[in-house]
C-alpha positions as semicolon CSV with decimal commas, in nm:
position;residue;x (nm);y (nm);z (nm)
1;M;11,439;8,330;4,596
2;F;11,214;8,144;4,465
3;R;11,129;7,897;4,772
4;Q;10,832;8,110;4,926
5;P;10,599;8,100;4,598
6;I;10,671;7,681;4,553
7;L;10,620;7,599;4,939
8;A;10,259;7,790;4,846
9;A;10,219;7,638;4,533
10;M;10,287;7,260;4,746
11;L;10,045;7,361;5,007
12;L;9,712;7,436;4,799
13;P;9,493;7,154;4,795
14;L;9,505;6,888;4,541
15;P;9,166;6,769;4,358
16;A;9,012;6,481;4,464
17;F;8,967;6,189;4,249
18;A;8,719;5,893;4,252
19;G;8,781;5,654;3,920
20;E;8,497;5,665;3,689
21;I;8,288;5,958;3,918
22;T;8,191;6,236;3,790
23;V;7,936;6,499;3,926
24;A;7,725;6,786;3,809
25;E;7,414;6,993;3,887
26;A;7,544;7,036;4,228
27;W;7,363;7,314;4,408
28;V;7,205;7,467;4,724
29;P;6,900;7,654;4,758
30;A;6,912;7,975;4,912
31;A;6,774;8,076;5,243
32;P;6,680;8,354;5,467
33;P;7,023;8,432;5,668
34;T;6,866;8,340;6,034
35;A;6,855;7,941;5,846
36;R;7,040;7,673;6,051
37;T;6,992;7,393;5,811
38;H;7,073;7,421;5,424
39;A;7,012;7,134;5,177
40;A;7,213;7,030;4,895
41;Y;7,156;6,830;4,590
42;L;7,340;6,700;4,239
43;T;7,400;6,420;4,032
44;V;7,672;6,196;4,071
45;H;7,738;5,959;3,751
46;N;7,915;5,614;3,792
47;G;8,087;5,566;3,484
48;G;8,274;5,245;3,636
49;E;8,198;4,888;3,551
50;T;8,172;4,779;3,932
51;P;7,888;4,947;4,148
52;R;8,022;5,240;4,393
53;V;7,891;5,338;4,745
54;L;7,897;5,703;4,876
55;V;7,913;5,700;5,260
56;G;7,897;6,049;5,341
57;V;7,904;6,431;5,229
58;S;8,050;6,670;5,397
59;A;8,015;7,017;5,340
60;E;8,319;7,293;5,474
61;G;8,246;7,480;5,765
62;Y;7,886;7,340;5,846
63;G;7,913;7,167;6,199
64;M;7,729;6,863;6,038
65;S;7,565;6,712;5,744
66;H;7,359;6,380;5,659
67;M;7,245;6,218;5,352
68;H;6,880;6,173;5,366
69;E;6,561;6,048;5,198
70;S;6,219;6,227;5,165
71;K;5,902;6,022;5,114
72;Q;5,547;6,050;5,071
73;T;5,336;5,751;5,246
74;D;5,001;5,749;5,255
75;G;5,010;6,176;5,256
76;V;5,259;6,135;5,521
77;A;5,613;6,304;5,481
78;T;5,892;6,153;5,664
79;M;6,295;6,205;5,586
80;S;6,521;5,919;5,735
81;M;6,929;5,937;5,728
82;L;7,117;5,707;5,489
83;H;7,473;5,550;5,592
84;N;7,518;5,499;5,222
85;I;7,398;5,474;4,892
86;E;7,491;5,286;4,608
87;I;7,547;5,408;4,253
88;P;7,566;5,113;4,019
89;A;7,769;5,080;3,718
90;D;7,781;5,318;3,455
91;G;7,440;5,436;3,615
92;F;7,340;5,808;3,801
93;L;7,226;5,890;4,174
94;T;7,038;6,186;4,135
95;M;6,971;6,380;4,472
96;R;6,675;6,621;4,408
97;P;6,448;6,798;4,606
98;G;6,134;6,575;4,751
99;G;6,373;6,294;4,760
100;L;6,767;6,208;4,799
101;H;6,940;6,488;4,983
102;V;7,217;6,596;5,155
103;M;7,129;6,797;5,456
104;L;7,377;7,041;5,578
105;M;7,335;7,158;5,923
106;A;7,508;7,460;6,161
107;P;7,646;7,663;5,847
108;P;7,894;7,903;5,942
109;Q;7,731;8,197;5,831
110;P;7,474;8,265;5,604
111;V;7,476;8,184;5,206
112;A;7,334;8,416;4,924
113;E;7,275;8,366;4,571
114;G;7,593;8,287;4,404
115;D;7,830;8,188;4,670
116;T;7,957;7,840;4,626
117;I;8,003;7,575;4,900
118;A;8,270;7,285;4,924
119;L;8,121;6,999;4,938
120;K;8,371;6,655;4,948
121;L;8,196;6,307;4,863
122;S;8,335;6,012;5,043
123;F;8,338;5,632;4,898
124;A;8,314;5,301;5,097
125;N;8,662;5,207;4,887
126;G;8,825;5,516;5,079
127;E;8,864;5,791;4,771
128;T;8,682;6,096;4,802
129;L;8,570;6,427;4,541
130;A;8,562;6,738;4,573
131;V;8,288;6,945;4,466
132;N;8,118;7,286;4,460
133;A;7,775;7,321;4,538
134;V;7,663;7,681;4,386
135;V;7,358;7,856;4,618
136;K;7,076;7,932;4,365
137;N;6,700;8,056;4,359
138;R;6,487;7,698;4,413
139;A;6,235;7,838;4,156
140;L;6,530;7,919;3,919
141;A;6,732;7,596;4,012
142;N;6,461;7,348;3,788
């Protein structure tokens, strides 16, 4: 009699844990409906006693995602793909406009302010952490 609700509860995704890692301020700037790329920004805190290495961030439904770093050198803006980012012990990794960020390519649909995008952070030790990034107006997000 209660099998279906119990089975349904067993099939729900469980939250992922990444040891001493916590994430705050995960957000994606609102973009025009025709945008084929979005960016994601977040702050990751490693509360552990050893460094952790972030090796990827994926976004549900997006065709592809990469970690990037934007730089200005002698007045020239560049963007480089990163394959991993070390988060020091008891330290922070901050992704923000004009610096480190996640490029989200080929969105499944347009996004609007207030929407959430499911991200999954992957670490070199095999652990993952699920994070919801809120779509915000860029001018109001800072």
